[in-house]
TORLOKOL-727732 format. One line per 2 residues: their letters; for each residue x, y, z negated of C-alpha. Coordinates in pm, 1 decimal. Each point is the difference from the previous one (the first is absolute). Layout:
<recs>
A> X:Y:Z; ...
</recs>
This chain:
<recs>
XX> -2586.1:422.7:147.0; 228.8:264.9:-186.4
XX> 288.3:178.9:211.8; 258.0:-0.7:-297.2
XX> 270.4:197.8:149.0; 325.5:-27.9:-184.8
XX> 258.6:275.3:-0.8; 396.4:-182.3:-57.2
XX> 150.7:157.1:-293.2; 331.3:2.2:51.1
XX> 327.9:164.5:-47.9; 329.9:201.2:127.4
XX> 350.0:-151.4:59.4; 206.6:45.3:-276.3
XX> 278.2:142.3:294.0; 392.5:-20.3:-101.1
XX> 133.3:316.5:-148.5; 86.5:260.7:237.0
XX> 424.4:24.1:-49.6; 193.6:326.9:-8.7
XX> 56.7:47.4:342.1; -319.0:-77.4:154.6
XX> -171.4:229.8:-276.2; 269.5:314.4:130.8
XX> -169.5:-84.5:376.3; -332.3:39.0:-160.2
XX> -98.7:-334.8:76.7; -300.3:-122.8:-223.7
XX> -202.5:-277.6:-67.0; -380.7:-5.6:119.9
XX> -234.0:157.3:-167.1; -285.2:-222.6:-199.4
XX> -266.8:-107.4:223.7; -199.8:-178.4:-240.0
XX> -161.5:280.0:-232.7; -332.3:4.8:-130.8
XX> -128.4:234.1:305.6; 152.6:-272.4:229.3
XX> -244.6:-270.3:-195.5; -304.1:215.0:-21.3
XX> 12.0:63.1:408.8; -2.7:-336.2:16.9
XX> -309.9:-51.6:-223.2; -195.6:279.4:181.9
XX> 120.1:-160.5:340.2; -165.0:-306.1:-48.9
XX> -324.9:192.0:-212.6; -77.4:134.2:307.0
XX> 37.4:-260.7:203.8; -272.2:-111.0:-207.4
XX> 159.1:-237.9:-293.1; -231.8:-71.5:-259.8
XX> 315.0:-56.4:-256.4; 332.0:122.2:-29.3
XX> 270.4:-231.6:-144.2; 306.7:78.8:-169.6
XX> 188.6:-295.6:130.4; 315.7:-17.4:-201.1
XX> 183.5:-310.6:172.3; 292.8:-9.8:-221.8
XX> -141.4:81.5:-344.5; 229.4:372.0:78.0
XX> -230.2:235.3:-121.0; 49.2:107.8:-389.4
XX> -279.5:86.1:-218.8; 64.6:404.4:13.6
XX> -17.4:-41.7:439.1; -321.8:-204.4:-3.4
XX> -194.4:226.2:-236.7; 105.1:310.7:204.7
XX> -102.4:-217.1:353.1; -302.1:-76.2:-203.1
XX> -140.6:346.5:-87.4; 105.4:129.5:330.0
XX> -244.4:-246.7:214.2; -275.5:31.7:-226.7
XX> 14.3:373.8:20.2; 67.4:31.1:395.0
XX> -240.0:-318.2:92.0; -368.2:-111.8:-47.8
XX> 63.0:-415.1:22.2; 93.8:-217.5:-280.3
XX> 401.9:-44.6:-27.9; 167.2:-319.9:-106.3
XX> 342.9:-109.1:-133.2; 227.3:-304.4:84.6
XX> 310.4:-61.0:-112.4; 255.7:-243.2:-143.5
XX> 171.1:-106.1:-295.2; 334.4:-131.7:161.5
XX> 165.4:346.6:-106.1; -186.3:29.6:-383.4
XX> -232.0:326.6:75.0; -310.6:-225.6:82.2
XX> -154.0:22.8:-317.2; 46.2:312.8:-106.0
XX> -62.7:185.1:347.5; -343.5:-161.9:32.4
XX> -80.0:123.2:-373.6; 145.1:366.1:123.9
XX> -215.8:-50.7:297.7; -314.3:-117.8:-180.1
XX> 49.6:332.0:-256.5; 55.5:205.8:271.2
XX> -356.4:-79.0:146.7; 50.2:-264.5:278.8
XX> -307.2:-182.7:92.0; 118.1:-387.1:73.2
XX> 362.8:-201.7:-95.3; 70.4:-309.4:171.3
XX> 109.6:-257.7:-260.6; 84.7:-375.0:-0.2
XX> -143.1:-272.0:-235.7; 240.4:-52.8:-299.8
XX> 175.6:-286.1:123.8; 115.0:180.3:378.3
XX> 41.0:288.6:-174.4; 309.7:170.9:-127.4
XX> 345.0:-4.3:187.8; -49.6:-8.0:360.8
XX> -396.8:86.9:-30.4; -212.3:209.0:-94.1
XX> -62.0:130.8:-334.8; -216.2:-328.1:-219.7
XX> -431.8:82.0:-22.3; 2.3:-38.2:-279.6
XX> 283.2:253.7:-133.3; -224.0:266.4:169.9
XX> -268.0:-79.1:-180.5; 114.7:-4.6:-341.9
XX> 98.3:347.2:109.9; -346.9:125.8:161.5
XX> -164.0:-130.1:-319.8; 193.3:206.4:-199.4
XX> -54.0:298.1:226.4; -347.2:-47.8:23.0
XX> -8.0:-66.4:351.9; -256.3:-279.9:103.3
XX> 203.6:-233.4:278.6; -307.2:-194.4:166.9
XX> 188.0:-269.7:-48.7; -182.2:-335.5:-107.4
XX> 289.9:-96.9:-234.7; -146.2:-303.5:-72.6
XX> -11.4:-150.9:389.7; 396.7:157.3:-2.5
XX> 90.1:-275.2:-301.0; -222.5:-250.3:157.7
XX> 244.1:45.4:317.5; 318.4:31.8:-172.3
XX> -78.6:-378.5:-143.8; 47.3:-91.2:360.2
XX> 308.6:211.9:71.0; 142.3:-155.3:-300.1
XX> 12.5:-360.7:164.5; 140.5:195.8:327.2
XX> 283.7:156.3:-229.8; 120.6:-348.7:-116.9
XX> 67.2:-135.0:322.2; 184.2:292.1:82.7
XX> 183.4:64.3:-327.1; 195.5:-336.7:184.8
XX> 149.7:233.6:263.6; 217.2:321.4:-6.6
XX> -315.2:152.8:-89.5; 8.9:-117.7:-348.9
XX> 338.1:122.1:-26.2; -3.2:355.0:124.1
XX> -397.9:32.6:-166.9; -30.0:-145.1:-315.5
XX> -345.8:-85.1:-86.6; -146.8:225.4:-211.5
XX> -131.1:-49.4:-377.5; -367.9:-103.2:27.1
XX> -247.7:295.6:-20.1; -402.0:94.2:-26.5
XX> -55.5:331.3:-71.3; -373.8:-123.8:-61.8
XX> 97.1:-226.4:-316.0; 373.3:67.9:-84.8
XX> 75.0:208.7:-266.2; 334.6:208.6:44.5
XX> 243.6:8.2:-265.4; -14.4:386.9:-168.7
XX> 353.9:81.3:124.6; -103.5:-56.1:393.1
XX> -364.3:188.6:-70.1; 243.8:258.8:-106.4
XX> 180.9:-3.4:320.1; -303.3:21.9:191.2
XX> -108.1:271.6:-174.1; 364.4:176.7:3.4
XX> 42.3:-51.9:395.0; -364.4:200.0:56.9
XX> 134.5:288.6:-207.9; 308.8:7.5:219.0
XX> -197.7:-21.1:314.7; -258.0:267.6:-123.7
XX> 304.2:278.4:-76.5; 241.2:-121.2:280.9
XX> 189.5:-132.7:-150.7; 221.9:-225.8:235.2
XX> 279.2:-131.9:-109.0; -189.7:-107.6:-331.2
XX> -286.0:-143.3:216.1; 197.5:-250.6:184.3
XX> 198.3:-100.2:-332.4; -321.3:-107.8:-175.3
XX> -161.0:-146.7:278.5; 321.0:-232.8:66.5
XX> -35.5:-61.7:-361.0; -340.0:-142.2:65.7
XX> 99.9:-206.0:292.4; 258.6:-124.3:-190.4
XX> -222.1:-144.7:-306.4; -202.2:-184.7:228.8
XX> 356.2:-139.8:234.4; -59.2:208.6:328.6
XX> 294.4:-23.9:217.3; 281.1:279.0:-120.7
XX> 52.0:300.6:244.6; 163.5:-72.3:281.5
XX> 312.0:268.0:-32.7; 177.0:-95.7:403.5
XX> -322.5:15.0:173.6; -95.7:361.7:-184.3
XX> 358.8:166.8:45.6; -19.9:-133.4:399.8
XX> -325.7:131.5:33.8; -123.7:-261.6:197.8
XX> -293.0:-250.1:-24.9; 104.2:-299.0:-218.3
XX> -142.1:-244.2:304.2; 181.3:196.8:206.3
XX> 301.0:-88.1:-224.2; -51.1:-337.4:-32.2
XX> -104.8:-37.2:365.0; 371.0:122.9:108.9
XX> 168.6:-274.3:-274.0; -151.6:-277.5:124.1
XX> 41.1:58.9:346.0; 389.1:97.2:-60.4
XX> 18.7:-358.1:-204.0; -119.2:-144.9:334.4
XX> 255.0:195.0:204.7; 241.5:-83.4:-290.6
XX> 146.5:335.7:-15.9; -143.3:123.2:-340.8
XX> 333.8:174.7:-27.7; -94.2:284.7:273.7
XX> -304.3:26.4:-259.0; 127.0:348.3:-201.4
XX> 72.3:160.4:357.3; -317.6:-72.6:136.8
XX> -151.5:125.5:-308.8; 241.5:322.8:77.5
XX> -113.2:35.9:405.5; -381.9:10.7:-88.2
XX> -15.5:388.7:-95.6; 169.9:50.2:391.2
XX> -183.3:-263.6:189.9; -302.8:143.1:-164.5
XX> 59.3:358.4:58.6; 107.4:-106.0:385.4
XX> -299.6:-141.1:72.0; -217.9:313.2:-149.7
XX> 3.6:-80.4:-315.3; -303.1:-215.3:-49.2
XX> -173.5:-150.7:-329.8; 128.5:-302.0:-108.3
XX> -294.2:-218.9:72.2; -161.1:-339.4:145.9
XX> 187.0:-2.6:285.5; 209.0:313.9:19.3
XX> 213.6:-84.5:-297.7; 55.1:-396.7:169.0
XX> 113.7:190.4:334.2; 269.5:255.5:-165.5
XX> 94.7:-248.9:-293.2; 77.4:-290.8:291.1
XX> 178.6:305.7:230.3; 219.8:66.6:-321.3
XX> 109.3:-308.8:-60.4; 61.2:23.0:401.8
XX> 211.0:294.8:-21.1; 206.2:-181.9:-277.2
XX> 68.7:-271.1:173.4; 107.3:185.5:325.0
XX> 201.8:198.8:-212.4; 154.6:-317.1:-159.7
XX> 41.4:-117.6:363.6; 211.1:273.3:80.0
XX> -294.0:112.5:247.1; -136.8:298.5:35.5
XX> -350.1:46.0:-196.6; -326.5:-11.4:144.5
XX> 155.5:-261.8:245.3; -245.2:-254.1:-153.3
XX> -321.6:133.9:10.7; -326.2:-154.8:-53.3
XX> -318.7:60.3:204.2; -196.3:114.6:-239.9
XX> 275.6:265.8:-97.8; 32.7:103.5:361.4
XX> -404.5:-3.9:16.0; -2.1:227.8:-367.7
XX> 298.3:246.0:157.4; -222.0:23.0:336.0
XX> -301.9:102.6:-118.2; -262.8:-280.0:-12.9
XX> -81.6:30.6:-350.0; -66.2:331.6:20.5
XX> 176.0:302.2:-117.9; 236.4:-28.0:-264.2
XX> -18.5:299.6:-271.2; 298.2:108.6:105.6
XX> 110.6:16.1:422.7; 234.4:-213.2:90.7
XX> 319.2:125.2:162.8; -32.0:-25.2:381.2
XX> 353.8:-143.1:88.1; -51.1:-214.8:-293.3
XX> -321.6:-140.8:178.0; 161.2:1.8:306.4
XX> 284.8:-250.9:-165.3; -252.8:-196.0:-111.7
XX> -273.7:-58.6:239.3; 140.1:207.0:353.2
XX> -263.7:282.8:-24.7; 1.6:330.2:-162.3
XX> -362.8:63.3:-23.8; -220.5:-104.0:-301.8
XX> -197.0:-274.7:183.2; -292.2:-150.3:-150.5
XX> -126.0:-400.3:52.9; -146.4:-6.8:305.2
XX> -351.2:-236.4:-50.8; -27.9:-30.7:370.2
XX> 296.7:-237.5:46.6; -88.5:-194.9:-332.2
XX> -44.5:-387.4:86.5; -111.9:-309.6:-168.1
XX> 227.3:-231.7:-138.4; -19.7:-330.9:171.5
XX> -224.7:-236.4:-56.7; 131.8:-335.1:157.4
XX> -169.6:-325.3:-15.9; 233.4:-276.9:-223.2
XX> 16.9:-360.7:196.1; 184.7:-104.3:-328.1
XX> -313.3:52.0:-186.9; -273.3:-144.5:247.7
XX> -30.8:284.1:212.7; -168.2:271.4:-278.6
XX> 54.4:370.8:27.2; 292.6:122.5:-231.2
XX> -251.3:264.1:-149.8; -378.9:-155.4:45.2
XX> -187.9:304.8:-211.9; -17.3:354.6:-51.4
XX> 198.6:-10.1:-309.9; 301.0:-268.7:101.3
XX> 10.4:264.9:375.3; 35.9:326.5:-257.1
XX> 288.3:-231.2:-210.3; 176.6:-33.8:356.9
XX> -45.6:390.5:40.6; 81.7:111.2:-374.7
XX> 294.1:-245.0:-31.3; 83.5:-143.8:355.2
XX> 358.2:-114.8:-126.5; -139.1:-195.1:-268.9
XX> -321.6:-69.8:80.4; 137.3:-227.5:340.2
XX> 213.5:-185.7:-221.4; -298.1:-72.6:-277.0
XX> -310.0:-41.3:223.8; 228.6:-259.7:278.3
XX> 82.2:-199.2:-365.8; -355.8:-25.8:-99.7
XX> -159.3:-102.0:299.1; 263.0:-290.1:71.4
XX> -66.1:-85.7:-367.8; -380.3:-22.0:0.0
XX> 60.1:-197.3:365.4; 192.3:-252.2:-164.9
XX> -214.9:-4.7:-266.0; -308.5:-73.4:216.2
XX> 158.9:-305.2:206.2; 16.0:-336.1:-146.6
XX> 300.2:-99.8:-152.3; 296.3:-162.4:177.1
XX> 334.1:-198.1:-69.5; 225.7:300.9:-32.3
XX> 229.7:-72.5:285.8; 392.2:-5.2:-82.5
XX> 103.2:335.8:16.5; 214.1:24.2:304.9
XX> 344.8:152.4:-47.3; 11.2:396.6:96.1
XX> 227.4:55.9:288.9; 270.2:255.7:-16.8
XX> -66.5:286.6:229.8; 231.4:2.5:262.9
XX> 222.2:311.3:154.5; 216.1:52.1:174.0
XX> 289.9:151.9:-42.2; -24.3:370.6:-104.7
XX> 255.2:240.6:257.8; -213.3:314.1:60.7
XX> -110.3:237.3:-208.7; -227.1:-19.7:-284.1
XX> -273.0:209.2:-179.1; 33.6:-159.4:-399.0
XX> -233.3:28.7:-267.0; 44.8:372.2:-194.0
XX> -157.5:-141.7:-319.5; -137.3:-293.6:-120.5
XX> -382.0:-126.5:98.4; -250.8:-155.4:199.0
XX> -63.1:-18.4:392.3; -329.1:149.1:42.8
XX> 40.5:58.9:395.0; 251.3:-48.6:250.1
XX> -44.9:253.8:302.9; 184.7:-127.0:237.5
XX> 59.6:-292.5:191.9; 324.2:-212.3:133.5
XX> 76.7:169.0:353.6; -125.2:316.0:-67.3
XX> 195.8:330.6:47.5; 28.3:220.7:-269.6
XX> 143.8:346.2:-19.5; 160.8:145.5:-332.4
XX> -152.9:80.0:-305.2; -295.8:-179.6:149.4
XX> -214.6:-230.6:-301.6; -16.3:-318.9:59.1
XX> -123.8:-213.7:-327.1; -211.3:121.3:-282.2
XX> 155.4:-44.9:-332.7; -211.2:-40.2:-351.7
XX> 191.6:100.4:-303.0; -111.0:156.2:-346.3
XX> -377.1:-26.3:152.4; 172.6:245.4:262.0
XX> -30.6:-46.1:395.4; 302.4:73.8:78.1
XX> 77.6:43.0:393.3; 326.4:-186.4:76.5
XX> 188.4:178.9:356.8; 281.6:-61.3:239.2
XX> 300.9:161.7:23.4; 120.5:-185.0:304.3
XX> -172.6:12.1:386.0; -24.1:-329.0:192.1
XX> -163.0:-320.1:15.3; -166.9:-215.0:-297.7
XX> 218.1:-330.3:6.5; -147.9:-144.2:-308.6
XX> -249.0:72.6:-247.3; 165.0:-181.0:-350.3
XX> -306.3:33.6:-213.0; -344.4:-89.1:15.1
XX> -318.6:222.3:-164.1; -38.5:-99.1:-345.0
XX> 349.5:-69.3:-90.4; 173.2:200.0:-268.0
XX> 356.2:127.4:66.0; 225.7:89.2:-189.2
XX> 221.0:340.0:49.7; 218.8:16.4:314.1
XX> -117.6:-356.4:92.2; 37.7:-9.1:372.6
XX> -433.4:41.9:154.5; 69.0:56.6:398.8
XX> 310.4:-32.6:251.4; 41.4:252.5:252.1
X> 218.3:-33.9:345.5
</recs>
């Protein structure tokens, strides 16, 4: 095996400009954290631990050509192991930055095959091959095999072109660098881009590479992602989830809150899973604000874990008072592996008594994605069981009986945001204290603990596990 360790490239948030009074009283925005020295220190730590190679992982596509060239030279000077560069093309730097990294002496670059390159993907291996051939660099890649792979990928692209993928990421013109001759003016763009990268002319390198991509029909830069300085996947996730919540109007406010939420949580790099945790919490804060509640009234258990210290040390220390507000503890508390319990793996009577997870692969699926794997595996086992039974005439579907609930006379626990009930932690007759967790609601792929504001006895539970609920839906009555 090869230990390929990644230094996640990220940028400091754009803090709001301080007003006159703030400046007069000596307030300052935080000093930059993500400097060249910071990234080199991370790389050195991983090399000392035995990394076989180091990847500069630019998951947001935010690294411009000059910065990556500087980091590549710095890493090559101070490390004795190969350096890889991984980026995406969403904000429009991808191809230009890969070219600059190659010129600066990077050992490996990550690419995509033609029909899946550009846009949210990495630069096309075919364009990188043209640059390398002109630079006299042997990539060591069998481009005939790549061409064969592309013929198969083209068929998959045709299927995807009918979906959102086709509108947001148009299919590029066909191109095989081994057999196709480029027009003279496009050949000239490649030559000029190389010259610009060699003289460290960042603006010209970007401009020329964008012209090359535009000629082949790759997506134009996404300026919103470029300005927001967040991963494209994080942004599209937020948009999709807010549509589900029917709260698209809070997107601008949620985007505004990302820097402050990220800083409060210790300025983690916005990469899976922290990008999703921070993005979902910014949405929660915007929803709290809209409902007239204090921010951080609703917080996912993953955000609590991040602030508590369960995901490791954050680049910036978290304010102990903020940690106490979110987690109830002031000290950083690492994840305690000794307390980990595996997910339940029950037998399914509705599927002939088979286990929910029957093999190692399914057990891992259940451990890694408990919220979605349980539903997925249950459905798969039920389908297989039904298919194995001899065909029977379908019985008439009985009319679904309406759930009978008593009239509500006591205090209620309501849903703070729309989502799906994934666990209910109390039963009818239980005594509960104010502030106690009574159920867990899944929203925006995060687990949100729902607590009661009232002490008393659980009179009735008005929802079931797996049920989807709207904002302010009554979940539990307490008397």
